[in-house]
N, C-alpha and C positions, 0 to 999 in steps of 0.2 A: 223437439225431435225425440223420438223414442230410442232408448238404448237397446241394442240387440245382443250385446255380449254380456256374459255373466262376469261378476267381479273376480271369480277364480281364474278366468282366462286372461285377465288384464296383466301384462308383464311390466307395466310402468312402475309398479310398486317394488319390483325386484331388480330394478335397473342398477342400483348401487352395489348389490351383492354380485351381480354378473361382472361388473366393471372391476371389482376387487379381486374376483377369482381370475379374471384374465390377466391382471397385473401380477398376481402371484405366480401364475403359470409362466409368463414371459420372464420374470426374474429367475425362476427355477431353471428354465432352459438356458438362459445366459450364464448362470453360475455353473451349470454342468458343462457348457461349452468351454468355459475358461479353465476348468479343472481337469478336463479330459487329457490324458496323456497318450501320446502316440510315439512310436519308435520308427525311425527311418530304416526299413529293411532293405532298400535298394542299395545303399552304400555297402552293406555287408556282402551282398551278392556280387557287386561289381568288383570289390577287392579280391574276392575268391576267384573270379573269372580271369582277372588280369595275370595272376600268378600262373595259371594253367595255360592260357592261350598265348604265351609269348613265342614269337617266331625268331629264329636266328637270322641274322643278316647275311646275305650271300654277297660276297665281294668278288666281282669279276675282274681278273687281271688282264689288262690289255697291253699290247706291244706298242710302245710309244717311239721306238727307235726309227721307224720309217719316216716320220714327219719331222725329225730334228734337222735343223739347218747347221751347216758348218760354221764354226766360230769365225768371226771376222779377223783378219790379220791385225796384229798390233800396230799402232801408229809408228811412223818412222821417228827415230830420235831427232831432237832439235839440235842444231849447231849454233853456237854463239859466234857472232861476228866480232872478232877482237880488233879488226883493222879500223883505223880512224877514217871516217869519211871526210872528204874535203867540204868545207863550207858548213858542216854540221857543228853546232855548238854542243860541247859535252862538259858536264860538270866533272871537275877533277878534285880528288881528295888527296890527302897526304899519302895514302896507301897506293893510289894509282900512280902518283909521281915517282914513288920509290920503285915500283915495278917497271916503269918506263926507263928509269935510269939504269937498272940492272940489265935490261935487254940491250942497251946501246953501248 
């Protein structure tokens, strides 16, 4: 078969050089990306806005006296039953015996 291309148009001989140039370019882009410094400008603007845009709270006073219920009456005082019941067994102590003796 007859070759139709000239040896100057053959890029197979320059394959290694193009690969090395691509590798150097990729490394350069990666290095620049890691060294690139950026500052967050949004935080500065947000902090400046919050100081200016503060709103005062409006407190509405309402009348609560209509819905109040009357306080319940206090419970009645309890009375102690000092009379002895018949048939009921009660524990007696020395103090109780002395009180019973004084009453009679």
